[in-house]
C-alpha positions in Angstrom: -142.9 3.1 35.7 -139.0 4.7 36.4 -136.6 3.3 38.3 -137.0 5.5 41.2 -140.4 4.6 41.4 -139.8 0.9 41.3 -137.4 1.5 44.8 -140.4 2.4 46.7 -141.6 -1.1 46.3 -138.4 -1.9 48.9 -138.0 -0.8 52.2 -139.0 2.4 54.2 -135.3 3.4 54.0 -135.4 3.8 50.2 -138.4 6.0 51.1 -136.3 8.5 53.2 -133.6 8.7 50.7 -135.9 9.5 47.5 -137.1 12.4 49.8 -134.2 13.9 50.7 -132.2 13.4 47.5 -134.9 14.0 45.1 -133.7 16.6 42.9 -130.0 16.1 42.3 -130.8 12.4 41.9 -133.1 12.9 39.3 -130.4 14.6 37.0 -127.6 12.6 38.0 -130.0 9.6 36.7 -130.3 11.7 33.5 -126.8 12.4 32.9 -125.7 9.0 33.9 -128.1 7.7 31.1 -126.6 10.3 28.8 -122.9 8.5 28.9 -124.3 5.1 28.6 -123.8 3.9 25.0 -127.4 3.1 23.3 -126.7 -1.0 23.7 -125.9 -0.4 27.4 -129.2 1.9 27.9 -131.1 -1.0 26.3 -129.8 -4.0 28.6 -130.2 -1.8 31.5 -134.2 -0.9 30.8 -134.4 -4.2 29.9 -133.0 -5.3 33.2 -135.4 -3.0 34.9 -138.1 -4.6 33.3 -137.0 -8.2 34.1 -136.9 -7.2 37.8 -140.4 -5.4 37.7 -141.8 -8.7 36.0 -140.3 -11.0 38.6 -142.5 -9.6 41.1 -145.5 -10.0 38.9 -148.4 -12.3 40.1 -148.0 -14.5 37.1 -146.1 -17.3 37.3 -145.4 -17.9 33.8 -144.4 -13.9 33.5 -142.0 -14.4 36.5 -140.2 -17.6 35.3 -139.5 -16.2 32.2 -138.5 -12.9 33.4 -136.0 -14.7 36.0 -135.1 -17.2 32.5 -134.0 -14.1 30.6 -132.1 -12.4 33.8 -129.9 -15.8 34.1 -129.3 -15.5 30.7 -128.0 -11.9 30.8 -126.0 -12.6 33.7 -124.5 -15.8 32.5 -123.6 -14.2 28.9 -122.0 -11.4 30.1 -118.5 -12.1 30.0 -117.0 -9.0 30.2 -113.2 -8.8 31.2 -112.1 -9.6 34.6 -110.6 -6.2 35.5 -114.4 -4.7 35.5 -118.0 -6.0 36.9 -120.2 -7.4 34.1 -122.8 -4.9 33.5 -125.8 -7.0 34.2 -124.2 -7.0 37.6 -123.4 -3.3 37.5 -127.2 -2.1 36.8 -129.2 -4.7 39.0 -127.3 -2.9 42.0 -129.6 -0.8 43.2 -132.3 -3.6 42.9 -130.5 -6.1 44.9 -132.2 -5.2 48.0 -135.5 -5.0 46.3 -135.0 -8.5 44.8 -133.9 -9.7 48.5 -136.9 -8.6 50.1 -139.5 -10.0 47.6 -137.5 -13.2 47.8 -138.3 -13.4 51.5 -142.3 -12.9 50.7 -142.2 -15.6 48.0 -144.2 -19.1 49.0 -142.1 -22.4 48.4 -141.6 -23.0 44.9 -139.0 -24.0 42.1 -139.4 -19.9 41.2 -138.3 -19.2 44.8 -134.7 -21.3 44.2 -134.4 -20.1 40.8 -134.2 -16.6 42.5 -132.2 -17.6 45.2 -129.7 -18.6 42.3 -129.5 -15.3 40.8 -129.5 -13.8 44.5 -126.6 -15.7 45.1 -124.6 -14.4 42.0 -125.3 -10.8 42.6 -124.2 -11.3 46.5 -121.0 -11.5 44.8 -120.5 -7.9 44.1 -123.3 -6.7 46.5 -123.5 -8.6 49.6 -121.9 -6.8 52.7 -118.2 -7.8 54.1 -118.8 -11.1 56.3 -122.4 -11.7 55.7 -121.9 -14.8 53.6 -124.6 -14.3 51.8 -123.8 -15.7 48.1 -123.0 -18.9 50.3 -126.4 -18.7 52.0 -128.6 -18.0 48.7 -126.7 -20.8 47.2 -127.4 -23.4 49.7 -131.0 -22.3 49.5 -130.9 -22.4 45.4 -131.3 -24.9 43.1 -128.8 -27.8 43.0 -127.6 -26.8 39.6 -123.8 -26.5 38.0 -122.3 -23.9 39.7 -119.5 -24.1 37.0 -121.6 -22.0 34.8 -121.9 -18.8 36.8 -117.7 -18.7 35.9 -114.8 -18.6 38.2 -114.7 -16.0 40.1 -118.6 -16.7 41.4 -117.1 -20.3 42.2 -113.9 -18.7 44.2 -116.1 -16.6 46.4 -118.1 -19.4 47.3 -114.6 -21.3 48.6 -113.6 -18.2 50.3 -117.0 -18.1 52.3 -117.2 -22.0 52.8 -113.8 -21.6 54.6 -115.2 -19.1 56.7 -118.9 -20.6 57.2 -116.9 -24.3 58.2 -114.8 -22.6 60.6 -118.1 -21.3 62.6 -119.7 -24.3 62.5 -116.7 -26.2 63.7 -116.7 -24.0 66.9 -120.5 -24.5 67.1 -120.6 -27.9 66.2 -123.0 -27.8 63.1 -123.8 -30.4 61.0 -121.9 -29.8 57.6 -123.9 -32.3 55.2 -124.7 -29.6 52.6 -121.8 -27.5 52.9 -119.9 -30.9 52.2 -121.9 -31.4 48.8 -120.9 -28.1 47.6 -117.3 -28.6 48.4 -117.5 -31.7 46.2 -118.8 -29.6 43.4 -116.2 -26.9 43.7 -113.2 -29.2 44.2 -114.3 -31.3 40.9 -114.8 -27.8 39.0 -111.3 -26.6 40.2 -109.4 -29.5 39.4 -110.7 -29.6 35.8 -109.9 -26.4 35.5 -106.2 -26.2 36.0 -106.7 -24.7 39.5 -105.4 -27.2 41.5 -104.2 -25.3 44.4 -107.3 -23.5 44.8 -108.9 -27.0 45.1 -106.1 -28.1 47.8 -106.6 -25.1 49.4 -110.2 -25.4 50.2 -109.7 -28.9 51.2 -107.4 -27.9 53.8 -110.0 -25.6 55.0 -112.1 -28.1 55.5 -110.0 -30.2 56.5 -110.9 -33.2 54.0 -107.9 -33.8 52.0 -108.9 -37.4 51.2 -111.6 -36.2 49.0 -108.3 -35.2 46.8 -107.4 -38.9 45.8 -110.8 -39.7 44.3 -110.3 -36.1 41.7 -106.9 -36.4 40.4 -106.2 -37.4 36.9 -103.5 -38.2 35.1 -103.5 -34.7 33.6 -103.2 -32.5 36.6 -101.8 -35.0 39.4 -98.3 -33.7 38.8 -98.9 -30.2 39.6 -101.4 -31.2 42.5 -98.6 -32.9 44.4 -96.1 -30.3 43.7 -98.3 -27.7 45.4 -99.2 -30.4 48.1 -95.3 -30.9 48.9 -94.4 -27.1 48.5 -97.1 -26.4 51.0 -96.5 -29.0 53.4 -92.8 -26.5 54.6 -95.4 -23.9 55.2 -98.0 -26.0 57.2 -98.0 -26.4 61.4 -97.5 -29.7 62.2 -99.2 -32.9 62.2 -100.9 -31.2 59.1 -97.5 -31.1 57.0 -97.3 -35.0 57.2 -101.2 -35.4 56.4 -100.5 -32.9 53.2 -97.4 -35.4 52.5 -99.3 -38.9 52.8 -101.8 -37.9 50.6 -99.2 -36.4 47.9 -97.5 -39.8 48.5 -100.9 -41.8 48.0 -101.5 -39.8 44.9 -98.0 -40.8 43.5 -98.8 -44.4 44.2 -101.8 -44.5 42.2 -100.6 -43.3 39.8 -97.3 -45.5 39.7 -95.1 -42.4 39.9 -92.8 -44.2 42.9 -89.5 -42.6 42.4 -91.6 -38.9 43.5 -93.4 -41.5 46.4 -90.2 -42.9 48.1 -88.8 -39.0 47.7 -91.9 -38.3 50.1 -91.4 -41.5 52.1 -88.0 -40.6 52.8 -88.9 -37.0 54.0 -90.1 -37.9 57.5 -87.7 -41.0 57.6 -90.8 -43.6 56.8 -89.2 -46.9 56.3 -92.5 -48.6 56.2 -93.4 -46.2 53.1 -90.2 -47.0 51.8 -90.7 -50.8 51.5 -94.2 -50.2 50.1 -92.7 -48.2 47.4 -90.4 -51.7 46.5 -93.0 -53.5 46.9 -95.4 -51.9 44.7 -93.3 -51.4 41.7 -92.4 -54.2 39.4 -89.6 -52.9 37.1 -86.3 -54.0 37.9 -84.5 -51.0 36.4 -87.0 -48.4 38.6 -85.9 -50.4 41.6 -82.0 -49.6 40.9 -82.8 -46.2 40.6 -84.7 -46.0 43.8 -81.6 -47.5 45.4 -79.4 -44.6 43.9 -82.1 -42.5 45.4 -81.6 -44.2 49.1 -77.9 -44.5 48.6 -77.7 -40.7 48.4 -79.9 -39.9 51.2 -77.6 -42.1 53.5 -80.5 -44.5 54.3 -79.4 -48.0 55.6 -81.7 -50.1 54.1 -81.4 -54.5 53.9 -83.3 -55.6 50.9 -85.4 -58.7 51.3 -87.1 -61.3 48.8 -90.3 -59.5 49.1 -88.6 -56.2 47.8 -86.8 -57.9 45.3 -87.3 -61.6 44.2 -83.9 -62.6 42.6 -81.2 -63.1 43.8 -78.5 -61.4 42.0 -80.4 -58.9 41.3 -80.8 -58.1 44.8 -77.2 -58.1 45.6 -76.5 -55.7 43.0 -78.8 -53.4 44.4 -78.1 -54.1 47.7 -74.5 -52.6 46.4 -75.7 -49.6 45.0 -77.5 -48.8 48.3 -74.4 -49.5 50.3 -72.7 -46.9 48.3 -69.9 -49.1 46.8 -70.3 -47.4 43.0 -69.7 -44.0 44.9 -66.0 -44.0 44.2 -66.2 -45.3 40.5 -68.8 -42.6 39.5 -67.1 -40.0 41.3 -63.3 -40.9 39.8 -65.0 -41.2 36.4 -66.5 -37.6 36.8 -63.3 -36.3 37.6 -61.5 -37.7 34.5 -64.1 -36.4 32.6 -63.6 -33.1 33.9 -59.5 -33.6 33.8 -59.1 -33.0 37.3 -57.2 -36.1 38.5 -53.9 -34.4 38.7 -53.0 -34.2 42.6 -53.1 -30.8 43.8 -50.2 -29.6 46.7 -51.3 -27.4 49.4 -49.1 -24.6 47.9 -51.1 -24.8 44.6 -54.0 -23.7 46.7 -52.2 -21.0 48.9 -50.7 -19.4 46.0 -48.3 -17.3 47.5 -47.0 -16.1 44.5 -49.6 -13.5 44.1 -49.2 -12.0 47.2 -46.4 -9.2 47.7 -43.5 -10.2 49.7 -44.5 -10.0 52.9 -46.4 -13.4 53.3 -43.9 -15.6 52.2 -41.4 -14.2 55.3 -44.2 -15.4 57.8 -43.7 -19.2 56.8 -41.6 -19.8 59.7 -43.5 -18.5 62.5 -45.2 -21.9 63.7 -43.8 -24.6 61.2 -45.6 -27.6 62.9 -48.8 -25.5 62.8 -48.3 -24.5 59.5 -47.6 -28.2 58.5 -50.6 -29.2 60.5 -52.9 -27.1 58.2 -51.1 -28.1 55.0 -51.9 -31.7 56.4 -55.9 -30.4 56.4 -55.5 -28.4 53.2 -54.2 -31.4 51.3 -57.2 -34.2 52.3 -59.8 -31.6 51.8 -58.5 -30.9 48.3 -57.6 -34.1 47.4 -60.6 -36.1 49.1 -61.7 -39.2 47.1 -58.9 -38.8 44.5 -56.9 -41.6 46.0 -53.3 -39.7 45.1 -51.8 -36.7 46.4 -48.3 -35.4 47.0 -48.0 -35.5 50.5 -49.3 -38.8 51.8 -49.8 -41.3 48.6 -46.5 -40.6 47.3 -45.6 -43.4 45.0 -43.2 -45.6 46.8 -40.2 -46.1 43.8 -38.4 -43.0 44.9 -38.0 -44.1 48.7 -40.3 -46.1 50.8 -40.4 -43.8 53.7 -41.3 -40.3 51.8 -45.2 -40.6 53.2 -43.8 -41.3 56.6 -41.5 -38.3 56.0 -44.5 -35.9 56.0 -46.4 -37.5 58.8 -43.4 -36.9 61.0 -43.4 -33.2 60.0 -46.1 -32.9 62.4 -45.8 -32.7 66.3 -47.4 -35.3 68.3 -51.2 -35.0 68.0 -50.5 -33.5 64.5 -49.5 -37.1 63.5 -53.2 -38.1 64.3 -54.5 -35.9 61.8 -51.8 -36.4 59.2 -52.5 -40.0 59.2 -56.3 -39.6 59.2 -56.2 -37.4 56.4 -54.8 -40.5 54.2 -58.6 -41.8 55.2 -59.7 -38.9 53.4 -57.9 -38.9 50.4 -59.2 -42.4 50.0 -62.4 -41.6 50.9 -65.3 -44.3 49.6 -62.8 -46.4 48.3 -62.4 -49.5 50.9 -60.3 -51.9 49.6 -57.3 -49.9 48.4 -57.6 -47.3 51.5 -57.7 -50.2 54.3 -54.7 -51.7 52.3 -52.8 -48.1 52.3 -53.4 -47.1 55.9 -52.6 -50.6 57.3 -48.8 -49.6 57.2 -49.7 -47.1 60.4 -51.2 -49.8 62.6 -48.0 -51.1 63.2 -46.3 -47.7 64.6 -44.8 -47.4 68.0 -46.5 -44.1 68.0 -49.8 -43.9 69.7 -50.7 -40.7 68.0 -50.1 -42.5 64.6 -52.5 -45.4 65.7 -55.3 -43.5 66.6 -55.0 -41.1 63.1 -54.9 -44.7 61.4 -57.8 -45.8 63.5 -59.9 -42.6 62.6 -58.5 -42.7 58.7 -60.0 -46.4 58.7 -63.8 -44.4 59.8 -63.1 -41.9 57.0 -62.6 -44.4 54.1 -65.8 -46.3 55.2 -68.0 -43.0 55.7 -71.5 -43.6 53.7 -70.1 -47.0 52.6 -71.6 -50.3 54.0 -70.3 -53.2 53.7 -71.5 -56.8 54.5 -68.2 -57.8 56.2 -68.1 -54.7 58.6 -64.4 -54.3 58.2 -64.6 -50.3 60.2 -66.3 -52.6 63.4 -63.3 -55.5 62.7 -60.1 -53.0 62.7 -61.6 -50.7 65.2 -63.4 -52.8 67.9 -60.6 -53.5 69.7 -59.2 -50.8 69.9 -62.1 -49.0 72.1 -60.9 -50.1 75.4 -57.1 -49.6 75.1 -55.1 -47.4 77.7 -53.9 -44.7 75.5 -56.7 -41.9 75.4 -55.9 -40.9 72.0 -56.0 -44.3 70.9 -59.3 -44.8 72.1 -60.1 -41.0 70.5 -59.5 -42.3 67.1 -61.3 -45.4 67.2 -64.7 -44.2 68.8 -64.8 -41.0 66.2 -64.0 -43.7 63.4 -66.7 -46.3 64.4 -69.4 -42.8 64.9 -68.3 -41.9 61.0 -68.1 -44.8 59.6 -71.8 -46.1 61.1 -73.4 -42.9 61.0 -76.9 -43.6 61.0 -77.1 -47.2 60.9 -78.2 -47.6 64.6 -76.2 -50.7 64.5 -76.7 -52.7 68.0 -72.9 -54.1 68.2 -71.8 -51.0 68.2 -74.0 -49.5 71.1 -73.3 -52.7 72.9 -69.3 -51.5 72.9 -69.8 -47.8 73.3 -72.5 -47.6 76.0 -70.3 -48.9 78.8 -67.5 -46.3 78.4 -70.3 -43.2 78.7 -70.7 -44.9 82.5 -67.4 -45.6 83.3 -66.1 -43.5 86.1 -62.5 -43.8 85.3 -62.8 -42.7 81.6 -61.2 -39.4 80.7 -63.6 -36.8 79.8 -62.4 -36.4 76.5 -63.0 -39.9 75.8 -66.7 -39.6 76.9 -67.3 -36.4 75.0 -66.4 -38.1 71.5 -68.4 -41.5 72.6 -70.9 -39.4 73.3 -71.1 -37.9 69.7 -70.3 -41.4 68.6 -73.3 -43.0 69.7 -75.0 -39.6 68.5 -74.3 -40.0 65.1 -74.8 -43.8 64.8 -78.5 -43.0 66.2 -78.9 -39.9 64.9 -82.7 -39.2 65.0 -83.6 -42.5 66.0 -84.9 -41.1 69.5 -83.6 -44.3 71.0 -84.4 -44.2 75.0 -81.5 -46.5 75.9 -78.5 -44.4 74.4 -79.9 -41.4 75.6 -80.4 -42.9 79.2 -76.4 -43.7 78.7 -75.6 -39.7 78.1 -77.9 -38.4 80.4 -76.4 -40.3 83.4 -72.9 -39.4 81.7 -74.0 -35.6 82.0 -75.1 -36.3 85.4 -72.1 -37.9 86.6 -69.7 -35.0 86.0 -68.2 -33.6 88.6 -68.1 -29.3 88.9 -64.7 -29.0 87.4 -65.3 -31.1 84.5 -68.5 -28.9 83.5 -66.3 -26.3 82.9 -64.0 -27.7 80.3 -64.9 -26.8 76.7 -65.4 -30.4 76.2 -68.4 -31.1 77.7 -70.3 -29.5 75.0 -70.0 -32.9 72.9 -72.5 -34.3 75.6 -75.6 -32.2 75.1 -74.9 -32.6 71.5 -74.7 -36.1 71.3 -78.1 -36.0 72.9 -79.7 -33.9 70.7 -78.4 -35.8 67.3 -80.6 -38.6 68.9 -84.0 -36.4 68.3 -82.4 -34.4 64.8 -85.4 -33.2 63.5 -87.7 -35.0 65.0 -89.7 -32.2 66.6 -91.9 -33.0 69.6 -90.5 -36.5 70.6 -87.6 -34.4 72.5 -90.3 -33.2 75.0 -89.5 -36.1 77.5 -86.0 -35.8 77.7 -86.0 -31.4 77.6 -87.8 -32.2 80.7 -85.1 -34.7 82.4 -82.4 -31.7 81.2 -84.1 -29.1 83.6 -82.8 -31.4 86.1 -79.2 -30.9 85.4 -76.7 -28.8 87.1 -77.3 -25.0 86.3 -73.7 -24.5 84.4 -74.6 -27.2 81.9 -79.1 -26.9 81.8 -79.7 -23.6 79.5 -77.0 -25.2 77.6 -78.4 -28.5 77.1 -81.9 -26.9 76.8 -80.8 -25.2 73.7 -79.1 -27.5 71.9 -82.0 -30.1 72.5 -84.8 -27.7 71.0 -82.3 -26.8 68.0 -81.8 -30.3 67.0 -85.2 -31.4 67.2 -86.5 -28.7 65.0 -83.7 -28.7 62.7 -84.6 -28.2 59.1 -88.3 -27.9 60.0 -88.5 -24.2 59.4 -90.6 -23.9 62.6 -91.2 -19.9 62.7 -92.2 -20.4 66.7 -88.9 -21.6 67.6 -87.1 -19.8 65.9 -88.8 -17.1 67.2 -87.9 -18.7 71.2 -84.2 -19.1 70.3 -84.2 -15.5 68.8 -85.4 -14.1 72.3 -82.5 -16.2 74.1 -80.1 -14.4 72.0 -82.0 -11.1 73.0 -80.7 -11.4 76.7 -78.0 -9.6 77.9 -76.2 -12.3 80.4 -73.0 -12.3 82.5 -69.8 -13.2 81.3 -69.9 -16.8 82.1 -73.1 -18.0 80.0 -72.4 -20.3 77.0 -75.9 -21.4 76.1 -76.6 -18.5 73.8 -73.8 -20.0 70.9 -76.0 -23.2 70.8 -79.0 -21.0 70.4 -77.5 -19.0 67.4 -76.6 -22.0 65.7 -80.1 -23.0 66.2 -81.7 -20.1 64.3 -79.5 -21.6 61.2 -80.3 -25.1 61.9 -84.3 -24.4 62.2 -84.3 -21.8 59.2 -82.6 -23.4 56.7 -85.6 -25.3 55.4 -86.7 -23.6 52.9 -85.6 -20.0 50.9 -88.1 -17.8 52.6 -86.8 -18.3 56.0 -83.4 -18.8 55.3 -83.3 -14.9 54.0 -85.4 -14.0 57.4 -82.8 -15.8 59.3 -79.9 -13.9 57.5 -81.6 -10.3 58.5 -81.9 -11.5 62.0 -78.4 -12.6 62.4 -77.2 -9.3 61.0 -79.1 -7.5 63.8 -77.7 -9.6 66.2 -74.2 -8.9 65.3 -75.3 -5.6 66.0 -77.1 -5.6 69.5 -75.6 -8.8 70.5 -73.0 -9.7 73.6 -69.5 -10.6 72.9 -70.6 -15.0 72.7 -73.7 -14.1 70.3 -70.9 -12.6 68.0 -68.8 -15.3 67.8 -71.5 -17.5 67.1 -73.1 -15.3 64.3 -70.8 -15.6 61.7 -71.0 -19.9 62.1 -74.9 -19.5 61.9 -74.3 -17.4 58.7 -71.9 -20.5 57.4 -74.5 -23.2 57.6 -77.6 -20.9 56.2 -75.4 -20.9 53.1 -73.3 -23.6 53.1 -71.8 -24.6 49.5 -73.8 -21.5 48.5 -71.7 -18.3 48.3 -74.7 -15.6 48.5 -73.2 -12.1 47.9 -74.0 -10.6 50.8 -73.2 -12.9 53.5 -70.0 -13.4 52.0 -69.6 -9.5 51.9 -70.7 -9.5 56.1 -68.5 -12.8 56.6 -65.3 -10.8 54.6 -66.0 -7.7 57.2 -66.2 -9.8 60.4 -63.0 -11.4 59.7 -61.2 -8.2 60.1 -63.2 -8.1 63.5 -61.4 -6.6 66.8 -62.1 -10.0 68.4 -60.1 -12.6 67.3 -62.9 -15.6 67.8 -65.4 -13.5 65.7 -62.8 -13.2 63.0 -61.9 -16.8 63.2 -65.2 -18.2 62.7 -66.0 -15.3 60.1 -62.9 -17.2 58.3 -63.8 -20.9 58.5 -67.1 -20.0 57.3 -65.9 -18.0 54.4 -64.4 -21.6 54.1 -67.9 -23.1 54.4 -70.3 -21.1 52.1 -67.5 -21.5 49.8 -67.1 -25.2 50.3 -66.4 -27.1 46.8 -67.3 -24.1 44.6 -63.4 -23.1 44.1 -65.2 -19.7 44.5 -62.5 -17.0 43.1 -64.1 -14.5 44.9 -63.7 -16.0 48.5 -60.5 -17.6 47.1 -59.5 -14.2 46.7 -60.2 -12.6 49.8 -59.1 -16.0 51.9 -55.1 -14.9 50.4 -55.5 -11.4 51.0 -56.0 -12.4 54.8 -53.1 -15.0 55.0 -51.2 -11.9 54.2 -53.1 -9.8 56.7 -52.8 -12.3 59.4 -49.3 -13.8 58.7 -47.8 -12.9 61.9 -50.6 -14.6 63.8 -50.2 -18.4 63.9 -53.9 -19.3 64.7 -55.9 -16.8 62.5 -53.5 -18.0 59.6 -54.6 -21.6 60.3 -58.2 -21.1 60.0 -57.3 -18.9 57.1 -55.7 -22.1 55.6 -58.5 -24.3 56.4 -60.7 -22.4 54.8 -58.6 -22.1 51.8 -58.8 -25.7 51.7 -62.8 -25.8 52.3 -63.3 -23.8 49.5 -61.4 -26.0 46.8 -62.9 -29.3 48.5 -62.2 -32.0 46.2 -60.9 -29.6 43.5 -64.3 -28.6 43.2 -66.2 -31.4 42.8 -67.8 -32.0 46.2 -70.5 -30.1 48.4 -71.1 -30.0 52.1 -74.7 -29.1 51.7 -76.7 -31.4 53.6 -79.8 -30.9 51.2 -80.3 -32.5 48.0 -83.1 -33.7 45.3 -84.3 -30.1 44.7 -83.6 -28.8 48.1 -86.3 -31.6 49.5 -84.9 -34.0 51.3 -81.9 -33.4 54.5 -79.7 -35.9 54.7 -79.7 -36.4 58.8 -75.8 -37.7 58.7 -74.6 -34.9 56.8 -76.3 -32.1 59.0 -75.2 -34.3 62.2 -71.5 -33.7 60.9 -72.0 -30.4 60.0 -73.3 -29.4 63.4 -70.9 -31.5 65.5 -68.0 -29.5 63.9 -69.9 -26.0 63.9 -70.3 -26.8 67.8 -66.7 -27.3 68.1 -66.0 -24.0 66.5 -67.9 -22.5 69.2 -64.8 -22.3 71.4 -62.1 -22.7 68.9 -59.4 -22.0 70.7 -59.7 -25.0 73.1 -61.0 -27.2 70.4 -59.7 -27.2 66.8 -56.9 -24.8 67.8 -56.1 -27.4 70.5 -55.4 -30.8 70.2 -59.0 -31.8 69.4 -58.5 -30.7 65.3 -59.2 -33.7 63.9 -63.0 -32.9 65.2 -62.8 -30.7 61.4 -62.9 -34.7 59.7 -66.7 -35.0 61.0 -67.4 -32.6 57.7 -66.5 -36.0 55.9 -69.8 -36.8 56.7 -71.5 -34.2 54.7 -69.1 -34.4 51.6 -71.1 -35.6 48.5 -70.1 -35.3 44.6 -72.4 -32.4 43.3 -73.0 -33.9 40.0 -75.2 -35.8 37.5 -74.0 -38.6 36.4 -76.2 -40.8 33.7 -75.8 -44.3 33.3 -77.5 -47.0 31.0 -79.6 -49.8 32.0 -76.5 -52.0 32.8 -75.1 -49.2 35.2 -72.3 -47.8 32.6 -71.7 -44.2 32.5 -73.5 -43.0 29.4 -72.7 -39.6 27.9 -76.1 -37.4 26.9 -76.5 -33.4 26.2 -78.4 -32.0 29.4 -79.6 -28.3 30.1 -78.1 -26.8 33.2 -79.1 -23.4 34.5 -80.8 -21.9 37.8 -83.8 -23.7 39.1 -87.6 -21.4 38.9 -89.9 -22.3 40.9 -92.7 -23.2 38.7 -95.2 -24.2 42.0 -98.9 -23.7 41.0 -98.2 -21.8 37.6 -100.2 -21.9 34.8 -99.5 -24.2 32.1 -96.2 -25.6 31.5 -93.3 -23.2 32.3 -89.7 -23.9 31.8 -88.1 -25.1 35.2 -84.6 -23.9 34.5 -83.6 -20.4 33.3 -80.0 -19.3 31.7 -79.2 -22.9 30.9 -76.2 -23.9 29.5 -76.2 -27.4 27.6 -73.4 -30.1 28.6 -72.6 -33.7 28.1 -73.2 -35.6 31.3 -71.1 -36.1 33.7 -71.5 -32.4 34.7 -71.3 -30.9 37.8 -74.6 -28.8 39.9 -73.8 -26.0 41.5 -75.9 -24.5 44.4 -79.4 -23.8 43.0 -78.9 -25.5 39.7 -81.0 -27.7 38.2 -80.9 -29.8 34.9 -83.0 -31.5 32.4 -82.3 -33.9 29.5 -81.9 -32.0 26.1 -82.8 -35.1 24.2 -86.0 -37.5 23.6 -83.7 -40.4 22.9 -84.1 -41.4 26.4 -85.8 -41.4 29.6 -84.8 -40.8 33.3 -85.8 -43.2 36.0 -85.4 -40.1 38.6 -88.0 -36.8 38.5 -84.8 -35.2 39.9 -81.8 -35.1 37.7 -79.0 -35.4 40.3 -76.3 -38.0 41.7 -76.9 -40.9 39.8 -79.6 -41.3 37.1 -80.6 -44.1 35.0 -81.6 -43.7 31.5 -83.9 -46.0 29.7 -84.2 -45.8 25.5 -87.5 -44.1 24.6 -89.2 -46.9 22.4 -91.5 -43.8 20.7 -88.1 -41.9 19.5 -87.6 -41.6 16.5 -83.9 -40.1 15.2 -84.3 -37.1 12.6 -82.9 -38.5 9.4 
């Protein structure tokens, strides 16, 4: 019996086809048979014989045929590029076997045939029929893995569709979930963790994962979970992170568990990690991680039993060791020598024209030099303007102070705080002399300086509160602003009740001037950043409602909605109630408030829908007076900075806005680009900003120049430094633009190239809320450069101190003393879901620690002598001696 006759056993359709194409198909068959090799021909005839035998009346023969057919299919391990031969030759008989299956009586043989049909359906069933799954569920309970990976993968895809269908029709899922169990177990055994996770996400049962992970695959599974979380809509993203957290705890990878707990800021989980871990050294490493993230945490006896150890650890969390580590890095890299602004401007490299412009506006130039000096020598404790040795003449540091006019003196006095940043004891004693001045601006600067010295450092005796508390209610508004801003910077993120009770009354004080109220709103916003605190929110809302029409026109009014937004930084839906209230505000501020709240609440989430929403607001062409598009543009950057993909897309969207947007949008675009690539000078953004720095609209040019400083912040990038030098000679007659160029030059050389402003750390996984809050406060101020930064509120630039962090890797031994070891530093490579053990860095160089890490760099130890206690080599890392290490003799 030939193949042709056999089809007639099938359906009537087969007969009709036979009749119409009888002759050519005969010839084709012969021709095709001739093409096949002898082996293939034999296999084909063999299979046709089996198909025939399956339909025999004798069950014994049937069973034998099914066994043989199954054997053929299973052993046909052809390459993945082509369909296995048995499946190819059985193709014409799929319909026949299906029809025969329907007529069979219930028996083991019927289940056996269902198994085979399920595999054949892999290549033959029509799209969307899910026949493979249908026959699988009807078949025997055998091991599915034996049919091969492709089959299991196909089943997983069909299960996802079937689950969605049953879910909508509310059909029970029992049989499906049993199959899911099998598939997940198979995938986890065969290094296909991402596929197991995807399937479990589809069937909404990730908890199953915890029982299937083991020592060999939990790291890869968790890596995939944490990377996937960025692209999932809420609340799924948090669910996925919770599962990863549990898996890490199960395998005692506490440092990773801690990072995942910090991601949503879940303090319960953070404490749980401390209590679960027994090892004191590892706990010290956790403390370094908390300090870097800027978390306020009081250790109790449950977390660390030993009093002395607890004291040491609390010191680490309070960042008391940061200054020491930073200076050790500076000594190692040999950059302790203080730098003057002239060393940064490098005017001798320009032609004569620029030097002639120095006399344009000497107070403005001196003010610029004050900032440059503060930025460049930040944290070094020595400079050439403010901390000159007292031996020559006691008033030399006073000299520079009085080269600044009125409010310029405030910034000059405060710059001492930045130079002595993180070194509280020495800093406070050096600033102390300014408190006895009879010039209010100097006192205001000293108060702000105290805040800068204490930024990020927590201290049991609260020196900042003790010094600044009494000045908050003074008569003079510049002194009040200095004290209020100092408190906001020193206690950012601490949610300190005592300060709230000091500052809240100012917000609702009818007699207080607008600038004092604006800075108070920002300071309370910083102290309660991301806390969703209702009382603070209410105080700011009432302050906004009490403003008169004329006050709503003032440039500083923008700080009130921003202070409100900071309370909800990154907290997504929690903002909704407040956003509803903001709809009742005066229409002059209503939209501005809306945009600010939305962009703050979703900042760092990468939420695509919110980016689209903000882009929608930017697409409208409005009247001249509208200001709300500025924060919307910044909002695009704040939301999209979460991951690389969204970031690249946002850069492209912003370039479109430059071409089509109104003037107020164009002024904000450079600032948004600056935030997206902060301390990470991407070439395409660098080019765009260089082009905009010559824009006809001076506000666009100023924003672009400041942003050049931001993208190059702390990188010493030679290309940006060159662009800025040329700009300084191009704008030598324009005092305002020249001031911006100088500020940008100071930023590029921030901390002589040892600091970064990037709010992301730990391989771009964690976002420090206080750092982001400082950046966006400064950027919102830059939306109205002329009134704020170029007016008398230039000290807003000091909010950047919140984001300043050493970009270092400092390895310490078990006694927390610096330890130099060789490390490889190279470009980080994304290895999520890759097979085997791929290299995590590429193009590396080997250095000995301490080392600097640029944006996108990753480090790994180049020796097996030590084991790092942190999974990510950044900041302070404790190294433990490896007990299994043997020196090569």
